[in-house]
Predicted model as a PDB file, atoms N, CA, C, CB and O in Angstrom, pLDDT in the B-factor column:
MODEL        1                                                                  
ATOM      1  N   MET A   1     -16.921  -8.564  58.356  1.00 85.00           N  
ATOM      2  CA  MET A   1     -18.267  -8.110  58.114  1.00 85.00           C  
ATOM      3  C   MET A   1     -19.192  -8.829  59.093  1.00 85.00           C  
ATOM      4  CB  MET A   1     -18.689  -8.361  56.639  1.00 85.00           C  
ATOM      5  O   MET A   1     -18.977  -9.993  59.432  1.00 85.00           O  
ATOM      6  N   HIS A   2     -20.210  -8.125  59.533  1.00 90.00           N  
ATOM      7  CA  HIS A   2     -21.196  -8.677  60.454  1.00 90.00           C  
ATOM      8  C   HIS A   2     -22.564  -8.611  59.794  1.00 90.00           C  
ATOM      9  CB  HIS A   2     -21.192  -7.912  61.812  1.00 90.00           C  
ATOM     10  O   HIS A   2     -22.850  -7.701  59.017  1.00 90.00           O  
ATOM     11  N   ILE A   3     -23.386  -9.565  60.107  1.00 91.00           N  
ATOM     12  CA  ILE A   3     -24.739  -9.613  59.572  1.00 91.00           C  
ATOM     13  C   ILE A   3     -25.715  -9.448  60.733  1.00 91.00           C  
ATOM     14  CB  ILE A   3     -25.000 -10.949  58.798  1.00 91.00           C  
ATOM     15  O   ILE A   3     -25.591 -10.113  61.762  1.00 91.00           O  
ATOM     16  N   TYR A   4     -26.684  -8.556  60.557  1.00 91.00           N  
ATOM     17  CA  TYR A   4     -27.710  -8.315  61.561  1.00 91.00           C  
ATOM     18  C   TYR A   4     -29.059  -8.639  60.950  1.00 91.00           C  
ATOM     19  CB  TYR A   4     -27.667  -6.848  62.079  1.00 91.00           C  
ATOM     20  O   TYR A   4     -29.297  -8.399  59.766  1.00 91.00           O  
ATOM     21  N   GLN A   5     -29.920  -9.178  61.760  1.00 93.00           N  
ATOM     22  CA  GLN A   5     -31.282  -9.448  61.319  1.00 93.00           C  
ATOM     23  C   GLN A   5     -32.209  -8.551  62.122  1.00 93.00           C  
ATOM     24  CB  GLN A   5     -31.659 -10.961  61.492  1.00 93.00           C  
ATOM     25  O   GLN A   5     -32.171  -8.549  63.352  1.00 93.00           O  
ATOM     26  N   ILE A   6     -33.040  -7.790  61.425  1.00 93.00           N  
ATOM     27  CA  ILE A   6     -33.983  -6.897  62.097  1.00 93.00           C  
ATOM     28  C   ILE A   6     -35.383  -7.163  61.563  1.00 93.00           C  
ATOM     29  CB  ILE A   6     -33.589  -5.404  61.892  1.00 93.00           C  
ATOM     30  O   ILE A   6     -35.550  -7.712  60.474  1.00 93.00           O  
ATOM     31  N   GLU A   7     -36.369  -6.777  62.328  1.00 95.00           N  
ATOM     32  CA  GLU A   7     -37.754  -6.866  61.895  1.00 95.00           C  
ATOM     33  C   GLU A   7     -38.332  -5.462  61.872  1.00 95.00           C  
ATOM     34  CB  GLU A   7     -38.584  -7.802  62.825  1.00 95.00           C  
ATOM     35  O   GLU A   7     -38.126  -4.678  62.797  1.00 95.00           O  
ATOM     36  N   VAL A   8     -39.055  -5.156  60.809  1.00 94.00           N  
ATOM     37  CA  VAL A   8     -39.727  -3.861  60.696  1.00 94.00           C  
ATOM     38  C   VAL A   8     -41.178  -4.118  60.335  1.00 94.00           C  
ATOM     39  CB  VAL A   8     -39.035  -2.939  59.630  1.00 94.00           C  
ATOM     40  O   VAL A   8     -41.512  -5.138  59.732  1.00 94.00           O  
ATOM     41  N   GLY A   9     -42.023  -3.194  60.707  1.00 94.00           N  
ATOM     42  CA  GLY A   9     -43.437  -3.305  60.390  1.00 94.00           C  
ATOM     43  C   GLY A   9     -43.707  -2.971  58.927  1.00 94.00           C  
ATOM     44  O   GLY A   9     -42.826  -2.511  58.201  1.00 94.00           O  
ATOM     45  N   ASP A  10     -44.930  -3.213  58.522  1.00 95.00           N  
ATOM     46  CA  ASP A  10     -45.325  -2.981  57.135  1.00 95.00           C  
ATOM     47  C   ASP A  10     -45.141  -1.526  56.705  1.00 95.00           C  
ATOM     48  CB  ASP A  10     -46.767  -3.388  56.939  1.00 95.00           C  
ATOM     49  O   ASP A  10     -44.714  -1.250  55.584  1.00 95.00           O  
ATOM     50  N   GLU A  11     -45.465  -0.606  57.602  1.00 93.00           N  
ATOM     51  CA  GLU A  11     -45.371   0.820  57.272  1.00 93.00           C  
ATOM     52  C   GLU A  11     -43.918   1.233  57.013  1.00 93.00           C  
ATOM     53  CB  GLU A  11     -45.968   1.672  58.409  1.00 93.00           C  
ATOM     54  O   GLU A  11     -43.622   1.891  56.015  1.00 93.00           O  
ATOM     55  N   LEU A  12     -43.022   0.845  57.911  1.00 93.00           N  
ATOM     56  CA  LEU A  12     -41.612   1.184  57.720  1.00 93.00           C  
ATOM     57  C   LEU A  12     -41.047   0.458  56.513  1.00 93.00           C  
ATOM     58  CB  LEU A  12     -40.798   0.839  58.972  1.00 93.00           C  
ATOM     59  O   LEU A  12     -40.231   1.022  55.784  1.00 93.00           O  
ATOM     60  N   ASN A  13     -41.461  -0.769  56.288  1.00 95.00           N  
ATOM     61  CA  ASN A  13     -40.986  -1.512  55.128  1.00 95.00           C  
ATOM     62  C   ASN A  13     -41.383  -0.806  53.833  1.00 95.00           C  
ATOM     63  CB  ASN A  13     -41.539  -2.943  55.146  1.00 95.00           C  
ATOM     64  O   ASN A  13     -40.586  -0.727  52.898  1.00 95.00           O  
ATOM     65  N   ALA A  14     -42.601  -0.299  53.777  1.00 94.00           N  
ATOM     66  CA  ALA A  14     -43.047   0.421  52.582  1.00 94.00           C  
ATOM     67  C   ALA A  14     -42.195   1.659  52.342  1.00 94.00           C  
ATOM     68  CB  ALA A  14     -44.524   0.817  52.711  1.00 94.00           C  
ATOM     69  O   ALA A  14     -41.852   1.974  51.202  1.00 94.00           O  
ATOM     70  N   ILE A  15     -41.856   2.356  53.414  1.00 92.00           N  
ATOM     71  CA  ILE A  15     -41.005   3.548  53.305  1.00 92.00           C  
ATOM     72  C   ILE A  15     -39.627   3.157  52.795  1.00 92.00           C  
ATOM     73  CB  ILE A  15     -40.887   4.272  54.671  1.00 92.00           C  
ATOM     74  O   ILE A  15     -39.085   3.806  51.901  1.00 92.00           O  
ATOM     75  N   LEU A  16     -39.057   2.093  53.364  1.00 93.00           N  
ATOM     76  CA  LEU A  16     -37.737   1.642  52.942  1.00 93.00           C  
ATOM     77  C   LEU A  16     -37.735   1.182  51.485  1.00 93.00           C  
ATOM     78  CB  LEU A  16     -37.258   0.514  53.844  1.00 93.00           C  
ATOM     79  O   LEU A  16     -36.811   1.491  50.733  1.00 93.00           O  
ATOM     80  N   GLU A  17     -38.772   0.442  51.091  1.00 94.00           N  
ATOM     81  CA  GLU A  17     -38.860  -0.016  49.701  1.00 94.00           C  
ATOM     82  C   GLU A  17     -38.919   1.158  48.736  1.00 94.00           C  
ATOM     83  CB  GLU A  17     -40.088  -0.909  49.509  1.00 94.00           C  
ATOM     84  O   GLU A  17     -38.234   1.170  47.713  1.00 94.00           O  
ATOM     85  N   GLU A  18     -39.737   2.136  49.069  1.00 92.00           N  
ATOM     86  CA  GLU A  18     -39.880   3.306  48.199  1.00 92.00           C  
ATOM     87  C   GLU A  18     -38.573   4.098  48.114  1.00 92.00           C  
ATOM     88  CB  GLU A  18     -41.012   4.212  48.708  1.00 92.00           C  
ATOM     89  O   GLU A  18     -38.151   4.503  47.031  1.00 92.00           O  
ATOM     90  N   ALA A  19     -37.949   4.309  49.252  1.00 92.00           N  
ATOM     91  CA  ALA A  19     -36.693   5.071  49.268  1.00 92.00           C  
ATOM     92  C   ALA A  19     -35.593   4.327  48.517  1.00 92.00           C  
ATOM     93  CB  ALA A  19     -36.247   5.346  50.717  1.00 92.00           C  
ATOM     94  O   ALA A  19     -34.834   4.937  47.764  1.00 92.00           O  
ATOM     95  N   ALA A  20     -35.505   3.029  48.716  1.00 93.00           N  
ATOM     96  CA  ALA A  20     -34.488   2.238  48.015  1.00 93.00           C  
ATOM     97  C   ALA A  20     -34.730   2.275  46.506  1.00 93.00           C  
ATOM     98  CB  ALA A  20     -34.490   0.776  48.523  1.00 93.00           C  
ATOM     99  O   ALA A  20     -33.785   2.388  45.725  1.00 93.00           O  
ATOM    100  N   ALA A  21     -35.982   2.181  46.105  1.00 93.00           N  
ATOM    101  CA  ALA A  21     -36.306   2.240  44.676  1.00 93.00           C  
ATOM    102  C   ALA A  21     -35.918   3.590  44.082  1.00 93.00           C  
ATOM    103  CB  ALA A  21     -37.803   1.978  44.454  1.00 93.00           C  
ATOM    104  O   ALA A  21     -35.403   3.657  42.966  1.00 93.00           O  
ATOM    105  N   ARG A  22     -36.169   4.673  44.837  1.00 90.00           N  
ATOM    106  CA  ARG A  22     -35.777   6.011  44.354  1.00 90.00           C  
ATOM    107  C   ARG A  22     -34.277   6.118  44.168  1.00 90.00           C  
ATOM    108  CB  ARG A  22     -36.251   7.093  45.326  1.00 90.00           C  
ATOM    109  O   ARG A  22     -33.800   6.839  43.292  1.00 90.00           O  
ATOM    110  N   MET A  23     -33.534   5.395  44.998  1.00 89.00           N  
ATOM    111  CA  MET A  23     -32.074   5.434  44.902  1.00 89.00           C  
ATOM    112  C   MET A  23     -31.540   4.314  44.009  1.00 89.00           C  
ATOM    113  CB  MET A  23     -31.451   5.332  46.293  1.00 89.00           C  
ATOM    114  O   MET A  23     -30.328   4.137  43.889  1.00 89.00           O  
ATOM    115  N   ASP A  24     -32.448   3.558  43.384  1.00 93.00           N  
ATOM    116  CA  ASP A  24     -32.089   2.471  42.475  1.00 93.00           C  
ATOM    117  C   ASP A  24     -31.143   1.470  43.138  1.00 93.00           C  
ATOM    118  CB  ASP A  24     -31.447   3.035  41.210  1.00 93.00           C  
ATOM    119  O   ASP A  24     -30.106   1.111  42.580  1.00 93.00           O  
ATOM    120  N   THR A  25     -31.523   1.030  44.339  1.00 94.00           N  
ATOM    121  CA  THR A  25     -30.732   0.062  45.082  1.00 94.00           C  
ATOM    122  C   THR A  25     -31.678  -0.873  45.832  1.00 94.00           C  
ATOM    123  CB  THR A  25     -29.755   0.773  46.063  1.00 94.00           C  
ATOM    124  O   THR A  25     -32.888  -0.647  45.861  1.00 94.00           O  
ATOM    125  N   ASN A  26     -31.129  -1.913  46.432  1.00 95.00           N  
ATOM    126  CA  ASN A  26     -31.978  -2.797  47.227  1.00 95.00           C  
ATOM    127  C   ASN A  26     -32.053  -2.276  48.662  1.00 95.00           C  
ATOM    128  CB  ASN A  26     -31.440  -4.256  47.199  1.00 95.00           C  
ATOM    129  O   ASN A  26     -31.273  -1.412  49.063  1.00 95.00           O  
ATOM    130  N   ILE A  27     -32.994  -2.810  49.419  1.00 94.00           N  
ATOM    131  CA  ILE A  27     -33.225  -2.316  50.775  1.00 94.00           C  
ATOM    132  C   ILE A  27     -31.988  -2.524  51.658  1.00 94.00           C  
ATOM    133  CB  ILE A  27     -34.444  -3.019  51.396  1.00 94.00           C  
ATOM    134  O   ILE A  27     -31.635  -1.644  52.444  1.00 94.00           O  
ATOM    135  N   GLU A  28     -31.342  -3.664  51.534  1.00 93.00           N  
ATOM    136  CA  GLU A  28     -30.164  -3.941  52.360  1.00 93.00           C  
ATOM    137  C   GLU A  28     -29.069  -2.894  52.132  1.00 93.00           C  
ATOM    138  CB  GLU A  28     -29.620  -5.348  52.058  1.00 93.00           C  
ATOM    139  O   GLU A  28     -28.468  -2.392  53.081  1.00 93.00           O  
ATOM    140  N   SER A  29     -28.822  -2.577  50.865  1.00 93.00           N  
ATOM    141  CA  SER A  29     -27.806  -1.557  50.556  1.00 93.00           C  
ATOM    142  C   SER A  29     -28.237  -0.188  51.053  1.00 93.00           C  
ATOM    143  CB  SER A  29     -27.538  -1.502  49.046  1.00 93.00           C  
ATOM    144  O   SER A  29     -27.417   0.589  51.543  1.00 93.00           O  
ATOM    145  N   PHE A  30     -29.525   0.108  50.927  1.00 92.00           N  
ATOM    146  CA  PHE A  30     -30.033   1.389  51.400  1.00 92.00           C  
ATOM    147  C   PHE A  30     -29.853   1.533  52.904  1.00 92.00           C  
ATOM    148  CB  PHE A  30     -31.502   1.543  51.034  1.00 92.00           C  
ATOM    149  O   PHE A  30     -29.404   2.575  53.381  1.00 92.00           O  
ATOM    150  N   ILE A  31     -30.202   0.492  53.649  1.00 92.00           N  
ATOM    151  CA  ILE A  31     -30.036   0.527  55.107  1.00 92.00           C  
ATOM    152  C   ILE A  31     -28.559   0.657  55.467  1.00 92.00           C  
ATOM    153  CB  ILE A  31     -30.637  -0.744  55.758  1.00 92.00           C  
ATOM    154  O   ILE A  31     -28.208   1.392  56.390  1.00 92.00           O  
ATOM    155  N   THR A  32     -27.693  -0.051  54.746  1.00 89.00           N  
ATOM    156  CA  THR A  32     -26.252   0.068  54.989  1.00 89.00           C  
ATOM    157  C   THR A  32     -25.788   1.497  54.763  1.00 89.00           C  
ATOM    158  CB  THR A  32     -25.467  -0.891  54.082  1.00 89.00           C  
ATOM    159  O   THR A  32     -24.985   2.018  55.537  1.00 89.00           O  
ATOM    160  N   GLN A  33     -26.287   2.138  53.706  1.00 87.00           N  
ATOM    161  CA  GLN A  33     -25.929   3.541  53.439  1.00 87.00           C  
ATOM    162  C   GLN A  33     -26.388   4.448  54.577  1.00 87.00           C  
ATOM    163  CB  GLN A  33     -26.548   4.013  52.107  1.00 87.00           C  
ATOM    164  O   GLN A  33     -25.651   5.336  55.005  1.00 87.00           O  
ATOM    165  N   ILE A  34     -27.605   4.223  55.063  1.00 86.00           N  
ATOM    166  CA  ILE A  34     -28.115   5.030  56.181  1.00 86.00           C  
ATOM    167  C   ILE A  34     -27.205   4.862  57.397  1.00 86.00           C  
ATOM    168  CB  ILE A  34     -29.577   4.625  56.537  1.00 86.00           C  
ATOM    169  O   ILE A  34     -26.805   5.850  58.013  1.00 86.00           O  
ATOM    170  N   LEU A  35     -26.881   3.633  57.739  1.00 84.00           N  
ATOM    171  CA  LEU A  35     -26.040   3.382  58.911  1.00 84.00           C  
ATOM    172  C   LEU A  35     -24.656   3.981  58.734  1.00 84.00           C  
ATOM    173  CB  LEU A  35     -25.928   1.883  59.176  1.00 84.00           C  
ATOM    174  O   LEU A  35     -24.116   4.579  59.665  1.00 84.00           O  
ATOM    175  N   ASN A  36     -24.079   3.829  57.559  1.00 81.00           N  
ATOM    176  CA  ASN A  36     -22.756   4.411  57.312  1.00 81.00           C  
ATOM    177  C   ASN A  36     -22.768   5.920  57.447  1.00 81.00           C  
ATOM    178  CB  ASN A  36     -22.260   4.028  55.931  1.00 81.00           C  
ATOM    179  O   ASN A  36     -21.802   6.515  57.926  1.00 81.00           O  
ATOM    180  N   ARG A  37     -23.856   6.538  57.026  1.00 77.00           N  
ATOM    181  CA  ARG A  37     -23.924   7.996  57.053  1.00 77.00           C  
ATOM    182  C   ARG A  37     -24.259   8.539  58.437  1.00 77.00           C  
ATOM    183  CB  ARG A  37     -24.949   8.482  56.056  1.00 77.00           C  
ATOM    184  O   ARG A  37     -23.707   9.561  58.845  1.00 77.00           O  
ATOM    185  N   TYR A  38     -25.151   7.875  59.166  1.00 77.00           N  
ATOM    186  CA  TYR A  38     -25.686   8.455  60.395  1.00 77.00           C  
ATOM    187  C   TYR A  38     -25.214   7.806  61.685  1.00 77.00           C  
ATOM    188  CB  TYR A  38     -27.145   8.396  60.353  1.00 77.00           C  
ATOM    189  O   TYR A  38     -25.459   8.348  62.763  1.00 77.00           O  
ATOM    190  N   ALA A  39     -24.554   6.676  61.609  1.00 78.00           N  
ATOM    191  CA  ALA A  39     -24.108   6.014  62.833  1.00 78.00           C  
ATOM    192  C   ALA A  39     -22.735   6.498  63.279  1.00 78.00           C  
ATOM    193  CB  ALA A  39     -24.080   4.512  62.632  1.00 78.00           C  
ATOM    194  O   ALA A  39     -22.252   6.109  64.342  1.00 78.00           O  
ATOM    195  N   ILE A  40     -22.109   7.338  62.474  1.00 69.00           N  
ATOM    196  CA  ILE A  40     -20.819   7.879  62.879  1.00 69.00           C  
ATOM    197  C   ILE A  40     -21.031   9.074  63.791  1.00 69.00           C  
ATOM    198  CB  ILE A  40     -19.978   8.275  61.652  1.00 69.00           C  
ATOM    199  O   ILE A  40     -22.118   9.649  63.836  1.00 69.00           O  
ATOM    200  N   ASP A  41     -20.009   9.434  64.499  1.00 60.00           N  
ATOM    201  CA  ASP A  41     -20.074  10.581  65.408  1.00 60.00           C  
ATOM    202  C   ASP A  41     -20.397  11.844  64.611  1.00 60.00           C  
ATOM    203  CB  ASP A  41     -18.734  10.751  66.186  1.00 60.00           C  
ATOM    204  O   ASP A  41     -19.624  12.220  63.730  1.00 60.00           O  
ATOM    205  N   PRO A  42     -21.517  12.505  64.897  1.00 59.00           N  
ATOM    206  CA  PRO A  42     -21.888  13.689  64.114  1.00 59.00           C  
ATOM    207  C   PRO A  42     -20.880  14.830  64.222  1.00 59.00           C  
ATOM    208  CB  PRO A  42     -23.239  14.181  64.554  1.00 59.00           C  
ATOM    209  O   PRO A  42     -20.855  15.722  63.374  1.00 59.00           O  
ATOM    210  N   HIS A  43     -20.057  14.802  65.253  1.00 60.00           N  
ATOM    211  CA  HIS A  43     -19.078  15.882  65.403  1.00 60.00           C  
ATOM    212  C   HIS A  43     -17.955  15.791  64.384  1.00 60.00           C  
ATOM    213  CB  HIS A  43     -18.496  15.865  66.798  1.00 60.00           C  
ATOM    214  O   HIS A  43     -17.259  16.777  64.141  1.00 60.00           O  
ATOM    215  N   ILE A  44     -17.770  14.635  63.791  1.00 63.00           N  
ATOM    216  CA  ILE A  44     -16.706  14.524  62.796  1.00 63.00           C  
ATOM    217  C   ILE A  44     -17.230  14.685  61.375  1.00 63.00           C  
ATOM    218  CB  ILE A  44     -16.002  13.189  62.933  1.00 63.00           C  
ATOM    219  O   ILE A  44     -16.471  14.644  60.407  1.00 63.00           O  
ATOM    220  N   MET A  45     -18.534  14.867  61.271  1.00 60.00           N  
ATOM    221  CA  MET A  45     -19.110  15.081  59.944  1.00 60.00           C  
ATOM    222  C   MET A  45     -18.861  16.525  59.509  1.00 60.00           C  
ATOM    223  CB  MET A  45     -20.634  14.761  59.940  1.00 60.00           C  
ATOM    224  O   MET A  45     -18.967  17.459  60.303  1.00 60.00           O  
ATOM    225  N   GLU A  46     -18.537  16.675  58.264  1.00 67.00           N  
ATOM    226  CA  GLU A  46     -18.375  18.007  57.705  1.00 67.00           C  
ATOM    227  C   GLU A  46     -19.753  18.652  57.551  1.00 67.00           C  
ATOM    228  CB  GLU A  46     -17.628  17.952  56.339  1.00 67.00           C  
ATOM    229  O   GLU A  46     -20.759  17.959  57.399  1.00 67.00           O  
ATOM    230  N   GLN A  47     -19.786  19.962  57.591  1.00 68.00           N  
ATOM    231  CA  GLN A  47     -21.045  20.683  57.505  1.00 68.00           C  
ATOM    232  C   GLN A  47     -21.805  20.336  56.224  1.00 68.00           C  
ATOM    233  CB  GLN A  47     -20.794  22.182  57.574  1.00 68.00           C  
ATOM    234  O   GLN A  47     -23.029  20.205  56.248  1.00 68.00           O  
ATOM    235  N   ASP A  48     -21.092  20.187  55.114  1.00 69.00           N  
ATOM    236  CA  ASP A  48     -21.751  19.814  53.859  1.00 69.00           C  
ATOM    237  C   ASP A  48     -22.373  18.429  53.940  1.00 69.00           C  
ATOM    238  CB  ASP A  48     -20.757  19.866  52.705  1.00 69.00           C  
ATOM    239  O   ASP A  48     -23.436  18.191  53.366  1.00 69.00           O  
ATOM    240  N   GLU A  49     -21.716  17.509  54.651  1.00 70.00           N  
ATOM    241  CA  GLU A  49     -22.266  16.162  54.796  1.00 70.00           C  
ATOM    242  C   GLU A  49     -23.567  16.195  55.591  1.00 70.00           C  
ATOM    243  CB  GLU A  49     -21.248  15.234  55.481  1.00 70.00           C  
ATOM    244  O   GLU A  49     -24.523  15.494  55.261  1.00 70.00           O  
ATOM    245  N   VAL A  50     -23.595  17.009  56.632  1.00 69.00           N  
ATOM    246  CA  VAL A  50     -24.813  17.135  57.436  1.00 69.00           C  
ATOM    247  C   VAL A  50     -25.931  17.704  56.570  1.00 69.00           C  
ATOM    248  CB  VAL A  50     -24.571  18.037  58.684  1.00 69.00           C  
ATOM    249  O   VAL A  50     -27.053  17.198  56.576  1.00 69.00           O  
ATOM    250  N   LYS A  51     -25.616  18.751  55.831  1.00 74.00           N  
ATOM    251  CA  LYS A  51     -26.611  19.371  54.942  1.00 74.00           C  
ATOM    252  C   LYS A  51     -27.108  18.351  53.923  1.00 74.00           C  
ATOM    253  CB  LYS A  51     -26.011  20.607  54.218  1.00 74.00           C  
ATOM    254  O   LYS A  51     -28.314  18.231  53.706  1.00 74.00           O  
ATOM    255  N   ASN A  52     -26.199  17.620  53.301  1.00 77.00           N  
ATOM    256  CA  ASN A  52     -26.583  16.621  52.309  1.00 77.00           C  
ATOM    257  C   ASN A  52     -27.412  15.512  52.939  1.00 77.00           C  
ATOM    258  CB  ASN A  52     -25.345  16.034  51.639  1.00 77.00           C  
ATOM    259  O   ASN A  52     -28.341  15.001  52.314  1.00 77.00           O  
ATOM    260  N   GLY A  53     -27.085  15.138  54.165  1.00 75.00           N  
ATOM    261  CA  GLY A  53     -27.851  14.108  54.862  1.00 75.00           C  
ATOM    262  C   GLY A  53     -29.287  14.525  55.079  1.00 75.00           C  
ATOM    263  O   GLY A  53     -30.207  13.738  54.855  1.00 75.00           O  
ATOM    264  N   TYR A  54     -29.486  15.759  55.514  1.00 76.00           N  
ATOM    265  CA  TYR A  54     -30.851  16.254  55.702  1.00 76.00           C  
ATOM    266  C   TYR A  54     -31.588  16.310  54.367  1.00 76.00           C  
ATOM    267  CB  TYR A  54     -30.836  17.648  56.361  1.00 76.00           C  
ATOM    268  O   TYR A  54     -32.775  15.991  54.295  1.00 76.00           O  
ATOM    269  N   THR A  55     -30.890  16.711  53.323  1.00 79.00           N  
ATOM    270  CA  THR A  55     -31.510  16.766  52.005  1.00 79.00           C  
ATOM    271  C   THR A  55     -31.863  15.369  51.521  1.00 79.00           C  
ATOM    272  CB  THR A  55     -30.583  17.457  51.002  1.00 79.00           C  
ATOM    273  O   THR A  55     -32.971  15.136  51.038  1.00 79.00           O  
ATOM    274  N   ASP A  56     -30.927  14.444  51.650  1.00 78.00           N  
ATOM    275  CA  ASP A  56     -31.147  13.069  51.185  1.00 78.00           C  
ATOM    276  C   ASP A  56     -32.285  12.391  51.932  1.00 78.00           C  
ATOM    277  CB  ASP A  56     -29.874  12.250  51.342  1.00 78.00           C  
ATOM    278  O   ASP A  56     -33.062  11.648  51.332  1.00 78.00           O  
ATOM    279  N   MET A  57     -32.393  12.634  53.217  1.00 78.00           N  
ATOM    280  CA  MET A  57     -33.376  11.933  54.035  1.00 78.00           C  
ATOM    281  C   MET A  57     -34.669  12.734  54.234  1.00 78.00           C  
ATOM    282  CB  MET A  57     -32.771  11.604  55.380  1.00 78.00           C  
ATOM    283  O   MET A  57     -35.596  12.260  54.891  1.00 78.00           O  
ATOM    284  N   GLY A  58     -34.731  13.926  53.677  1.00 78.00           N  
ATOM    285  CA  GLY A  58     -35.887  14.793  53.878  1.00 78.00           C  
ATOM    286  C   GLY A  58     -37.201  14.165  53.476  1.00 78.00           C  
ATOM    287  O   GLY A  58     -38.183  14.252  54.213  1.00 78.00           O  
ATOM    288  N   ASP A  59     -37.234  13.528  52.307  1.00 78.00           N  
ATOM    289  CA  ASP A  59     -38.478  12.906  51.847  1.00 78.00           C  
ATOM    290  C   ASP A  59     -38.923  11.794  52.783  1.00 78.00           C  
ATOM    291  CB  ASP A  59     -38.307  12.356  50.435  1.00 78.00           C  
ATOM    292  O   ASP A  59     -40.111  11.652  53.071  1.00 78.00           O  
ATOM    293  N   ILE A  60     -37.970  11.014  53.253  1.00 80.00           N  
ATOM    294  CA  ILE A  60     -38.302   9.917  54.165  1.00 80.00           C  
ATOM    295  C   ILE A  60     -38.822  10.478  55.481  1.00 80.00           C  
ATOM    296  CB  ILE A  60     -37.070   9.013  54.412  1.00 80.00           C  
ATOM    297  O   ILE A  60     -39.840  10.014  55.995  1.00 80.00           O  
ATOM    298  N   ASN A  61     -38.130  11.475  56.029  1.00 77.00           N  
ATOM    299  CA  ASN A  61     -38.563  12.076  57.295  1.00 77.00           C  
ATOM    300  C   ASN A  61     -39.957  12.691  57.156  1.00 77.00           C  
ATOM    301  CB  ASN A  61     -37.554  13.147  57.756  1.00 77.00           C  
ATOM    302  O   ASN A  61     -40.787  12.560  58.055  1.00 77.00           O  
ATOM    303  N   LEU A  62     -40.209  13.350  56.050  1.00 78.00           N  
ATOM    304  CA  LEU A  62     -41.516  13.970  55.820  1.00 78.00           C  
ATOM    305  C   LEU A  62     -42.594  12.888  55.722  1.00 78.00           C  
ATOM    306  CB  LEU A  62     -41.495  14.838  54.529  1.00 78.00           C  
ATOM    307  O   LEU A  62     -43.676  13.015  56.296  1.00 78.00           O  
ATOM    308  N   ASP A  63     -42.282  11.839  54.995  1.00 78.00           N  
ATOM    309  CA  ASP A  63     -43.240  10.746  54.850  1.00 78.00           C  
ATOM    310  C   ASP A  63     -43.567  10.119  56.210  1.00 78.00           C  
ATOM    311  CB  ASP A  63     -42.690   9.679  53.890  1.00 78.00           C  
ATOM    312  O   ASP A  63     -44.732   9.858  56.511  1.00 78.00           O  
ATOM    313  N   ILE A  64     -42.549   9.881  57.018  1.00 80.00           N  
ATOM    314  CA  ILE A  64     -42.758   9.308  58.348  1.00 80.00           C  
ATOM    315  C   ILE A  64     -43.596  10.246  59.215  1.00 80.00           C  
ATOM    316  CB  ILE A  64     -41.407   9.020  59.028  1.00 80.00           C  
ATOM    317  O   ILE A  64     -44.505   9.802  59.917  1.00 80.00           O  
ATOM    318  N   SER A  65     -43.294  11.522  59.165  1.00 79.00           N  
ATOM    319  CA  SER A  65     -44.000  12.479  60.032  1.00 79.00           C  
ATOM    320  C   SER A  65     -45.465  12.653  59.641  1.00 79.00           C  
ATOM    321  CB  SER A  65     -43.304  13.829  59.992  1.00 79.00           C  
ATOM    322  O   SER A  65     -46.285  13.047  60.469  1.00 79.00           O  
ATOM    323  N   ASN A  66     -45.796  12.361  58.383  1.00 81.00           N  
ATOM    324  CA  ASN A  66     -47.176  12.516  57.916  1.00 81.00           C  
ATOM    325  C   ASN A  66     -48.011  11.262  58.086  1.00 81.00           C  
ATOM    326  CB  ASN A  66     -47.183  12.918  56.475  1.00 81.00           C  
ATOM    327  O   ASN A  66     -49.181  11.245  57.702  1.00 81.00           O  
ATOM    328  N   ARG A  67     -47.438  10.219  58.650  1.00 74.00           N  
ATOM    329  CA  ARG A  67     -48.192   8.967  58.825  1.00 74.00           C  
ATOM    330  C   ARG A  67     -48.825   8.893  60.179  1.00 74.00           C  
ATOM    331  CB  ARG A  67     -47.297   7.764  58.621  1.00 74.00           C  
ATOM    332  O   ARG A  67     -49.496   7.910  60.495  1.00 74.00           O  
TER     333      ARG A  67                                                      
ENDMDL                                                                          
END                                                                             
């Protein structure tokens, strides 16, 4: 296992906190889930996984785009 330290601004932190709370998890686990889902080669993702990814992240993407 590897540990990474990142810095995010207040706006992104608020988005991450809200999204993690909606998923009833902590921010670290939420970020790990995002990386596990989206850092893999998209060509090996099944079509349903891609659809579910857009659905799962839709609220976050919308929130970011409206800021």
